[in-house]
N, CA, C and O atoms as CSV, one atom per row, in Angstrom:
chain,resi,resn,atom,element,x,y,z
A,1,MET,N,N,219.494,-88.992,106.353
A,1,MET,CA,C,219.776,-87.784,105.808
A,1,MET,C,C,221.392,-87.747,105.568
A,1,MET,O,O,222.152,-88.050,106.488
A,2,ASP,N,N,221.883,-87.353,104.264
A,2,ASP,CA,C,223.251,-87.593,103.690
A,2,ASP,C,C,223.986,-86.275,104.081
A,2,ASP,O,O,223.419,-85.230,104.399
A,3,LEU,N,N,225.084,-86.440,104.023
A,3,LEU,CA,C,226.173,-85.490,104.493
A,3,LEU,C,C,226.009,-84.090,103.858
A,3,LEU,O,O,226.176,-83.101,104.571
A,4,GLN,N,N,225.663,-83.946,102.437
A,4,GLN,CA,C,225.316,-82.740,101.540
A,4,GLN,C,C,224.127,-82.077,102.184
A,4,GLN,O,O,224.195,-80.881,102.468
A,5,ARG,N,N,223.119,-82.730,102.414
A,5,ARG,CA,C,221.827,-82.249,103.158
A,5,ARG,C,C,222.089,-81.477,104.384
A,5,ARG,O,O,221.727,-80.323,104.611
A,6,ALA,N,N,222.807,-82.312,105.189
A,6,ALA,CA,C,222.802,-82.084,106.610
A,6,ALA,C,C,223.882,-80.762,106.506
A,6,ALA,O,O,223.610,-79.798,107.221
A,7,TRP,N,N,225.029,-80.689,105.690
A,7,TRP,CA,C,225.927,-79.481,105.625
A,7,TRP,C,C,225.129,-78.286,105.312
A,7,TRP,O,O,225.117,-77.252,105.980
A,8,LEU,N,N,224.428,-78.531,104.179
A,8,LEU,CA,C,223.808,-77.358,103.488
A,8,LEU,C,C,222.593,-76.843,104.107
A,8,LEU,O,O,222.260,-75.664,103.987
A,9,GLY,N,N,221.906,-77.727,104.784
A,9,GLY,CA,C,220.591,-77.418,105.464
A,9,GLY,C,C,220.590,-77.007,106.921
A,9,GLY,O,O,219.559,-76.961,107.592
A,10,GLY,N,N,221.741,-76.724,107.356
A,10,GLY,CA,C,222.025,-76.024,108.595
A,10,GLY,C,C,221.864,-77.168,109.748
A,10,GLY,O,O,221.679,-76.838,110.920
A,11,HIS,N,N,221.924,-78.148,109.458
A,11,HIS,CA,C,221.895,-79.378,110.578
A,11,HIS,C,C,223.234,-79.526,111.303
A,11,HIS,O,O,223.360,-80.255,112.287
A,12,LEU,N,N,224.266,-78.777,110.753
A,12,LEU,CA,C,225.556,-79.005,111.630
A,12,LEU,C,C,226.163,-77.891,112.006
A,12,LEU,O,O,226.082,-76.919,111.256
A,13,SER,N,N,226.789,-77.806,113.059
A,13,SER,CA,C,227.284,-76.600,113.649
A,13,SER,C,C,228.627,-76.628,113.312
A,13,SER,O,O,229.254,-77.631,112.971
A,14,GLN,N,N,229.145,-75.247,113.442
A,14,GLN,CA,C,230.406,-74.998,112.835
A,14,GLN,C,C,231.593,-75.977,113.382
A,14,GLN,O,O,232.466,-76.390,112.618
A,15,ASP,N,N,231.561,-76.251,114.510
A,15,ASP,CA,C,232.304,-77.295,115.186
A,15,ASP,C,C,232.211,-78.560,114.477
A,15,ASP,O,O,233.268,-79.139,114.227
A,16,GLN,N,N,231.104,-79.081,114.113
A,16,GLN,CA,C,230.945,-80.591,113.578
A,16,GLN,C,C,231.447,-80.347,112.218
A,16,GLN,O,O,232.052,-81.261,111.657
A,17,LYS,N,N,231.266,-79.196,111.607
A,17,LYS,CA,C,231.830,-79.106,109.970
A,17,LYS,C,C,233.312,-79.175,110.112
A,17,LYS,O,O,233.927,-79.765,109.224
A,18,ILE,N,N,234.075,-78.566,111.273
A,18,ILE,CA,C,235.368,-78.521,111.184
A,18,ILE,C,C,235.759,-79.990,111.617
A,18,ILE,O,O,236.626,-80.577,110.970
A,19,ARG,N,N,235.254,-80.489,112.500
A,19,ARG,CA,C,235.529,-81.802,112.680
A,19,ARG,C,C,235.361,-82.952,111.603
A,19,ARG,O,O,236.167,-83.876,111.488
A,20,LEU,N,N,234.396,-82.816,110.943
A,20,LEU,CA,C,234.357,-83.527,109.546
A,20,LEU,C,C,235.249,-83.353,108.554
A,20,LEU,O,O,235.605,-84.263,107.805
A,21,VAL,N,N,235.716,-82.003,108.489
A,21,VAL,CA,C,236.596,-81.785,107.491
A,21,VAL,C,C,238.178,-82.339,107.837
A,21,VAL,O,O,238.936,-82.817,106.993
A,22,ARG,N,N,238.464,-82.171,109.174
A,22,ARG,CA,C,239.715,-82.744,109.850
A,22,ARG,C,C,239.550,-84.238,109.583
A,22,ARG,O,O,240.507,-84.776,109.026
A,23,GLU,N,N,238.600,-84.923,109.858
A,23,GLU,CA,C,238.510,-86.443,109.572
A,23,GLU,C,C,238.899,-86.501,108.113
A,23,GLU,O,O,239.896,-87.138,107.770
A,24,ILE,N,N,238.245,-85.944,107.361
A,24,ILE,CA,C,238.438,-86.030,105.677
A,24,ILE,C,C,239.896,-85.801,105.425
A,24,ILE,O,O,240.536,-86.626,104.772
A,25,ALA,N,N,240.487,-84.656,105.939
A,25,ALA,CA,C,241.956,-84.436,105.594
A,25,ALA,C,C,242.505,-85.631,106.326
A,25,ALA,O,O,243.360,-86.195,105.644
A,26,GLY,N,N,242.296,-86.196,107.482
A,26,GLY,CA,C,243.161,-87.123,107.957
A,26,GLY,C,C,243.166,-88.321,106.823
A,26,GLY,O,O,244.244,-88.843,106.538
A,27,TYR,N,N,241.891,-88.770,106.149
A,27,TYR,CA,C,241.896,-89.861,105.347
A,27,TYR,C,C,242.793,-89.401,104.024
A,27,TYR,O,O,243.541,-90.181,103.433
A,28,ILE,N,N,242.625,-88.201,103.705
A,28,ILE,CA,C,243.620,-87.884,102.501
A,28,ILE,C,C,245.123,-87.936,102.771
A,28,ILE,O,O,245.906,-88.290,101.889
A,29,ASP,N,N,245.572,-87.536,104.153
A,29,ASP,CA,C,246.760,-87.836,104.355
A,29,ASP,C,C,247.203,-89.181,104.557
A,29,ASP,O,O,248.403,-89.427,104.440
A,30,GLN,N,N,246.429,-90.037,104.831
A,30,GLN,CA,C,246.750,-91.552,104.935
A,30,GLN,C,C,246.904,-91.911,103.568
A,30,GLN,O,O,247.956,-92.501,103.324
A,31,LEU,N,N,245.995,-91.676,102.438
A,31,LEU,CA,C,246.229,-92.043,101.027
A,31,LEU,C,C,247.360,-91.453,100.566
A,31,LEU,O,O,247.979,-92.112,99.730
A,32,ARG,N,N,247.861,-90.267,100.913
A,32,ARG,CA,C,248.968,-89.646,100.250
A,32,ARG,C,C,250.274,-90.368,100.869
A,32,ARG,O,O,251.362,-90.288,100.299
A,33,SER,N,N,250.084,-91.102,102.120
A,33,SER,CA,C,251.340,-91.708,102.593
A,33,SER,C,C,251.400,-93.065,102.252
A,33,SER,O,O,252.282,-93.797,102.702
A,34,LEU,N,N,250.467,-93.479,101.437
A,34,LEU,CA,C,250.567,-94.833,101.005
A,34,LEU,C,C,251.718,-94.874,99.973
A,34,LEU,O,O,251.775,-93.980,99.129
A,35,GLU,N,N,252.867,-96.114,100.000
A,35,GLU,CA,C,253.774,-96.081,99.102
A,35,GLU,C,C,253.093,-97.103,97.724
A,35,GLU,O,O,252.456,-98.156,97.734
A,36,PRO,N,N,253.518,-96.329,96.757
A,36,PRO,CA,C,253.103,-97.078,95.473
A,36,PRO,C,C,253.667,-98.345,95.200
A,36,PRO,O,O,254.793,-98.532,95.659
A,37,PRO,N,N,253.072,-99.373,94.476
A,37,PRO,CA,C,253.732,-100.474,94.240
A,37,PRO,C,C,255.241,-100.581,93.474
A,37,PRO,O,O,256.130,-101.411,93.668
A,38,GLN,N,N,255.207,-99.576,92.648
A,38,GLN,CA,C,256.221,-99.220,91.920
A,38,GLN,C,C,256.394,-97.783,91.731
A,38,GLN,O,O,255.397,-97.173,91.342
A,39,LYS,N,N,257.492,-97.111,91.937
A,39,LYS,CA,C,257.849,-95.654,91.792
A,39,LYS,C,C,257.541,-95.068,90.269
A,39,LYS,O,O,257.895,-95.806,89.349
A,40,GLU,N,N,257.015,-94.009,89.976
A,40,GLU,CA,C,256.698,-93.184,88.955
A,40,GLU,C,C,256.003,-93.940,87.879
A,40,GLU,O,O,256.195,-93.605,86.710
A,41,ILE,N,N,255.237,-94.899,88.159
A,41,ILE,CA,C,254.401,-95.328,87.152
A,41,ILE,C,C,253.003,-94.852,87.335
A,41,ILE,O,O,252.469,-94.867,88.444
A,42,VAL,N,N,252.371,-94.407,86.201
A,42,VAL,CA,C,251.063,-93.860,86.020
A,42,VAL,C,C,249.939,-94.762,85.558
A,42,VAL,O,O,249.774,-94.912,84.347
A,43,GLY,N,N,249.159,-95.371,86.421
A,43,GLY,CA,C,248.224,-96.300,86.063
A,43,GLY,C,C,247.190,-96.768,87.108
A,43,GLY,O,O,246.767,-95.959,87.934
A,44,SER,N,N,246.782,-98.010,87.097
A,44,SER,CA,C,246.002,-98.421,87.961
A,44,SER,C,C,246.791,-98.986,89.419
A,44,SER,O,O,247.995,-99.244,89.401
A,45,ALA,N,N,246.201,-99.095,90.301
A,45,ALA,CA,C,246.779,-99.661,91.560
A,45,ALA,C,C,247.357,-101.119,91.333
A,45,ALA,O,O,248.184,-101.567,92.128
A,46,SER,N,N,246.896,-101.903,90.181
A,46,SER,CA,C,247.218,-103.239,90.024
A,46,SER,C,C,248.395,-102.948,88.831
A,46,SER,O,O,248.769,-103.895,88.138
A,47,LEU,N,N,248.911,-101.701,88.645
A,47,LEU,CA,C,249.897,-101.605,87.818
A,47,LEU,C,C,249.524,-101.926,86.067
A,47,LEU,O,O,250.292,-102.234,85.156
A,48,GLU,N,N,248.330,-101.752,86.064
A,48,GLU,CA,C,247.575,-101.995,84.431
A,48,GLU,C,C,247.203,-100.771,84.038
A,48,GLU,O,O,247.727,-99.768,84.521
A,49,ALA,N,N,246.311,-100.722,83.168
A,49,ALA,CA,C,245.914,-99.560,82.380
A,49,ALA,C,C,244.829,-98.764,83.487
A,49,ALA,O,O,244.081,-99.372,84.252
A,50,GLY,N,N,244.919,-97.455,83.392
A,50,GLY,CA,C,243.952,-96.784,84.346
A,50,GLY,C,C,242.736,-96.263,83.601
A,50,GLY,O,O,242.677,-96.312,82.372
A,51,LEU,N,N,241.948,-95.856,84.216
A,51,LEU,CA,C,240.722,-95.301,83.585
A,51,LEU,C,C,240.033,-94.147,84.716
A,51,LEU,O,O,239.510,-94.392,85.804
A,52,ASP,N,N,240.206,-93.017,84.140
A,52,ASP,CA,C,239.917,-91.611,84.891
A,52,ASP,C,C,239.039,-90.906,83.883
A,52,ASP,O,O,239.451,-90.540,82.782
A,53,TYR,N,N,237.846,-90.742,84.308
A,53,TYR,CA,C,237.035,-90.156,83.521
A,53,TYR,C,C,237.138,-88.413,83.247
A,53,TYR,O,O,236.458,-87.796,82.427
A,54,ARG,N,N,237.959,-87.950,83.976
A,54,ARG,CA,C,238.537,-86.599,83.818
A,54,ARG,C,C,239.470,-86.441,82.701
A,54,ARG,O,O,239.677,-85.381,82.110
A,55,ILE,N,N,240.059,-87.657,82.436
A,55,ILE,CA,C,241.018,-87.648,81.309
A,55,ILE,C,C,240.369,-88.098,79.935
A,55,ILE,O,O,240.688,-87.580,78.864
A,56,GLY,N,N,239.340,-89.203,80.071
A,56,GLY,CA,C,238.723,-89.707,78.933
A,56,GLY,C,C,238.021,-90.752,79.215
A,56,GLY,O,O,237.793,-91.001,80.399
A,57,PHE,N,N,237.549,-91.554,78.232
A,57,PHE,CA,C,236.402,-92.414,78.631
A,57,PHE,C,C,236.954,-93.898,78.278
A,57,PHE,O,O,236.237,-94.895,78.353
A,58,PHE,N,N,238.419,-93.925,77.856
A,58,PHE,CA,C,238.925,-95.321,77.544
A,58,PHE,C,C,240.151,-95.462,78.492
A,58,PHE,O,O,240.625,-94.449,79.006
A,59,PRO,N,N,240.617,-96.553,78.708
A,59,PRO,CA,C,241.747,-97.139,79.634
A,59,PRO,C,C,243.093,-96.589,79.220
A,59,PRO,O,O,243.387,-96.824,78.048
A,60,PHE,N,N,243.755,-96.075,79.754
A,60,PHE,CA,C,245.005,-95.643,79.383
A,60,PHE,C,C,246.335,-96.154,80.298
A,60,PHE,O,O,246.174,-96.447,81.483
A,61,GLY,N,N,247.553,-96.228,79.705
A,61,GLY,CA,C,248.845,-96.569,80.342
A,61,GLY,C,C,248.798,-98.114,80.489
A,61,GLY,O,O,248.037,-98.805,79.812
A,62,PRO,N,N,249.601,-98.584,81.355
A,62,PRO,CA,C,250.365,-97.641,82.189
A,62,PRO,C,C,251.371,-97.151,81.725
A,62,PRO,O,O,251.962,-97.699,80.795
A,63,PHE,N,N,251.828,-95.890,82.328
A,63,PHE,CA,C,252.963,-95.151,81.795
A,63,PHE,C,C,254.195,-95.452,82.783
A,63,PHE,O,O,253.915,-95.410,83.980
A,64,TYR,N,N,255.497,-95.746,82.443
A,64,TYR,CA,C,256.459,-95.717,83.197
A,64,TYR,C,C,257.310,-94.408,83.521
A,64,TYR,O,O,258.534,-94.353,83.645
A,65,GLY,N,N,256.508,-93.501,83.618
A,65,GLY,CA,C,257.279,-92.048,83.924
A,65,GLY,C,C,256.161,-91.031,83.899
A,65,GLY,O,O,255.161,-91.310,83.237
A,66,HIS,N,N,256.211,-90.087,84.433
A,66,HIS,CA,C,255.396,-89.020,84.513
A,66,HIS,C,C,255.492,-88.101,83.158
A,66,HIS,O,O,254.591,-87.422,82.667
A,67,GLU,N,N,256.861,-88.272,82.684
A,67,GLU,CA,C,257.059,-87.299,81.205
A,67,GLU,C,C,256.482,-88.174,80.110
A,67,GLU,O,O,256.119,-87.555,79.110
A,68,GLU,N,N,256.320,-89.526,80.096
A,68,GLU,CA,C,255.572,-90.405,79.278
A,68,GLU,C,C,254.031,-90.198,79.228
A,68,GLU,O,O,253.264,-90.213,78.266
A,69,PHE,N,N,253.792,-89.988,80.649
A,69,PHE,CA,C,252.197,-89.865,80.714
A,69,PHE,C,C,251.904,-88.627,80.194
A,69,PHE,O,O,250.918,-88.623,79.457
A,70,ILE,N,N,252.549,-87.413,80.380
A,70,ILE,CA,C,252.221,-86.302,79.965
A,70,ILE,C,C,252.209,-86.100,78.450
A,70,ILE,O,O,251.356,-85.459,77.837
A,71,ALA,N,N,253.400,-86.811,77.855
A,71,ALA,CA,C,253.443,-86.847,76.445
A,71,ALA,C,C,252.365,-87.423,75.736
A,71,ALA,O,O,251.845,-86.890,74.756
A,72,SER,N,N,251.964,-88.698,76.308
A,72,SER,CA,C,250.884,-89.542,75.793
A,72,SER,C,C,249.652,-88.864,76.050
A,72,SER,O,O,248.863,-88.770,75.110
A,73,PHE,N,N,249.338,-88.358,77.201
A,73,PHE,CA,C,248.046,-87.714,77.562
A,73,PHE,C,C,247.710,-86.466,76.457
A,73,PHE,O,O,246.552,-86.319,76.067
A,74,GLY,N,N,248.572,-85.765,76.080
A,74,GLY,CA,C,248.501,-84.792,75.211
A,74,GLY,C,C,248.144,-85.535,73.786
A,74,GLY,O,O,247.261,-84.968,73.142
A,75,LYS,N,N,248.593,-86.483,73.319
A,75,LYS,CA,C,248.370,-87.187,72.043
A,75,LYS,C,C,247.046,-87.918,71.932
A,75,LYS,O,O,246.353,-87.917,70.914
A,76,VAL,N,N,246.732,-88.591,73.149
A,76,VAL,CA,C,245.354,-89.421,73.331
A,76,VAL,C,C,244.354,-88.449,73.516
A,76,VAL,O,O,243.363,-88.597,72.800
A,77,SER,N,N,244.355,-87.488,74.293
A,77,SER,CA,C,243.356,-86.844,74.708
A,77,SER,C,C,242.900,-85.645,73.507
A,77,SER,O,O,241.737,-85.261,73.382
A,78,LEU,N,N,243.877,-85.219,72.790
A,78,LEU,CA,C,243.472,-84.542,71.765
A,78,LEU,C,C,242.230,-84.933,70.648
A,78,LEU,O,O,241.347,-84.170,70.257
A,79,TRP,N,N,242.428,-86.276,70.281
A,79,TRP,CA,C,241.419,-87.044,69.515
A,79,TRP,C,C,240.185,-87.608,70.206
A,79,TRP,O,O,239.128,-87.903,69.647
A,80,ARG,N,N,240.460,-87.713,71.462
A,80,ARG,CA,C,239.305,-88.125,72.135
A,80,ARG,C,C,238.337,-87.319,72.938
A,80,ARG,O,O,237.231,-87.699,73.322
A,81,THR,N,N,238.928,-86.087,73.155
A,81,THR,CA,C,238.288,-85.221,73.895
A,81,THR,C,C,238.328,-83.724,73.324
A,81,THR,O,O,239.379,-83.178,72.985
A,82,PRO,N,N,237.124,-83.150,73.259
A,82,PRO,CA,C,237.100,-81.708,72.535
A,82,PRO,C,C,237.929,-80.729,72.863
A,82,PRO,O,O,238.046,-80.482,74.063
A,83,LEU,N,N,238.513,-80.130,72.119
A,83,LEU,CA,C,239.338,-78.890,72.692
A,83,LEU,C,C,239.017,-78.151,73.732
A,83,LEU,O,O,239.829,-77.967,74.638
A,84,LYS,N,N,237.723,-77.597,73.748
A,84,LYS,CA,C,237.326,-76.773,74.682
A,84,LYS,C,C,237.117,-77.356,75.986
A,84,LYS,O,O,236.836,-76.589,76.907
A,85,TYR,N,N,237.203,-78.489,76.188
A,85,TYR,CA,C,237.123,-79.250,77.507
A,85,TYR,C,C,238.572,-79.616,77.893
A,85,TYR,O,O,238.832,-79.979,79.040
A,86,LEU,N,N,239.380,-79.534,77.070
A,86,LEU,CA,C,240.883,-79.872,77.461
A,86,LEU,C,C,241.456,-78.969,78.686
A,86,LEU,O,O,241.995,-79.325,79.734
A,87,ALA,N,N,241.119,-77.539,78.134
A,87,ALA,CA,C,241.734,-76.520,78.905
A,87,ALA,C,C,241.076,-76.530,80.563
A,87,ALA,O,O,241.668,-76.045,81.527
A,88,LYS,N,N,239.831,-77.149,80.610
A,88,LYS,CA,C,239.299,-77.294,81.986
A,88,LYS,C,C,239.853,-78.464,82.608
A,88,LYS,O,O,239.957,-78.542,83.832
A,89,ARG,N,N,240.220,-79.395,81.810
A,89,ARG,CA,C,240.613,-80.807,82.469
A,89,ARG,C,C,242.013,-80.798,82.676
A,89,ARG,O,O,242.451,-81.476,83.606
A,90,LEU,N,N,242.742,-80.186,82.012
A,90,LEU,CA,C,244.088,-80.408,82.091
A,90,LEU,C,C,244.868,-80.304,83.526
A,90,LEU,O,O,245.735,-81.089,83.910
A,91,PRO,N,N,244.296,-78.988,84.343
A,91,PRO,CA,C,245.104,-78.987,85.628
A,91,PRO,C,C,244.680,-80.012,86.547
A,91,PRO,O,O,245.400,-80.097,87.542
A,92,THR,N,N,243.774,-80.763,86.495
A,92,THR,CA,C,243.522,-81.878,87.520
A,92,THR,C,C,243.555,-83.204,86.626
A,92,THR,O,O,242.832,-84.158,86.912
A,93,ALA,N,N,244.340,-83.223,85.640
A,93,ALA,CA,C,244.796,-84.585,84.984
A,93,ALA,C,C,245.781,-85.256,85.507
A,93,ALA,O,O,246.173,-86.279,84.946
A,94,ILE,N,N,246.412,-84.766,86.778
A,94,ILE,CA,C,247.520,-85.374,87.300
A,94,ILE,C,C,247.108,-85.691,88.752
A,94,ILE,O,O,247.915,-85.270,89.581
A,95,PRO,N,N,246.124,-86.284,89.206
A,95,PRO,CA,C,245.987,-86.289,90.640
A,95,PRO,C,C,246.766,-86.900,91.222
A,95,PRO,O,O,246.656,-86.788,92.443
A,96,LYS,N,N,247.768,-87.710,90.777
A,96,LYS,CA,C,248.539,-88.631,91.445
A,96,LYS,C,C,249.650,-87.567,92.049
A,96,LYS,O,O,250.156,-87.853,93.134
A,97,LEU,N,N,250.002,-86.484,91.456
A,97,LEU,CA,C,250.969,-85.725,92.079
A,97,LEU,C,C,250.471,-84.643,92.999
A,97,LEU,O,O,251.350,-84.278,93.780
A,98,PHE,N,N,249.403,-84.068,93.127
A,98,PHE,CA,C,248.920,-83.191,93.947
A,98,PHE,C,C,247.214,-83.262,93.887
A,98,PHE,O,O,246.562,-83.741,92.960
A,99,CYS,N,N,246.760,-82.744,94.943
A,99,CYS,CA,C,245.398,-82.645,94.998
A,99,CYS,C,C,244.975,-81.264,94.906
A,99,CYS,O,O,245.408,-80.450,95.722
A,100,PRO,N,N,244.140,-80.908,93.955
A,100,PRO,CA,C,243.953,-79.227,93.592
A,100,PRO,C,C,243.238,-78.727,94.826
A,100,PRO,O,O,243.313,-77.512,95.013
A,101,ARG,N,N,242.596,-79.408,95.653
A,101,ARG,CA,C,241.807,-78.905,96.586
A,101,ARG,C,C,242.545,-79.126,97.926
A,101,ARG,O,O,241.913,-79.129,98.982
A,102,ARG,N,N,243.977,-79.325,97.881
A,102,ARG,CA,C,244.570,-79.544,99.086
A,102,ARG,C,C,244.519,-78.434,100.144
A,102,ARG,O,O,244.661,-78.733,101.330
A,103,SER,N,N,244.332,-77.227,99.778
A,103,SER,CA,C,244.443,-76.180,100.885
A,103,SER,C,C,243.114,-76.256,101.746
A,103,SER,O,O,243.123,-76.033,102.957
A,104,LEU,N,N,241.899,-76.605,100.994
A,104,LEU,CA,C,240.764,-76.700,101.945
A,104,LEU,C,C,241.052,-77.686,103.313
A,104,LEU,O,O,241.102,-77.186,104.437
A,105,PRO,N,N,241.225,-79.072,103.088
A,105,PRO,CA,C,241.301,-80.012,104.191
A,105,PRO,C,C,242.657,-79.333,105.105
A,105,PRO,O,O,242.651,-79.285,106.336
A,106,ALA,N,N,243.627,-78.904,104.368
A,106,ALA,CA,C,244.891,-78.490,105.287
A,106,ALA,C,C,244.466,-77.229,106.083
A,106,ALA,O,O,245.007,-77.057,107.176
A,107,LYS,N,N,243.573,-76.354,105.656
A,107,LYS,CA,C,243.030,-75.248,106.415
A,107,LYS,C,C,242.557,-75.674,107.625
A,107,LYS,O,O,242.947,-75.098,108.641
A,108,TYR,N,N,241.674,-76.714,107.703
A,108,TYR,CA,C,240.559,-77.253,108.809
A,108,TYR,C,C,241.764,-78.252,109.584
A,108,TYR,O,O,241.807,-78.306,110.814
A,109,HIS,N,N,242.598,-78.925,108.830
A,109,HIS,CA,C,243.269,-80.074,109.787
A,109,HIS,C,C,244.340,-79.506,110.550
A,109,HIS,O,O,244.737,-80.190,111.494
A,110,HIS,N,N,244.923,-78.342,110.332
A,110,HIS,CA,C,245.925,-77.852,110.980
A,110,HIS,C,C,245.482,-76.757,112.111
A,110,HIS,O,O,246.371,-76.064,112.606
A,111,ARG,N,N,244.153,-76.591,112.522
A,111,ARG,CA,C,243.756,-75.616,113.360
A,111,ARG,C,C,244.051,-76.149,114.538
A,111,ARG,O,O,243.820,-75.524,115.574
């Protein structure tokens, strides 16, 4: 049985759910503590073009600063992505800077 079915199907106690969320929060903390190979670059882990389907369906970058990324994101995505979807995607377009769901793991991690 996968985690989604166990979670939604009532197969996990509240304590088990809390332990799982804390474990996942620990993984997120570890990922956030990793030092990038070079500061301020937005791209892949190998410092090459990145591919993030939340932004578009084509490789982008690398960008040598967040300002360059944000400026290029606006230019690139306007012609690749319909405008009605941009508003939904823009807040999560910069996952490197923050996790939009940060509060959920933090809520359980610090109990």
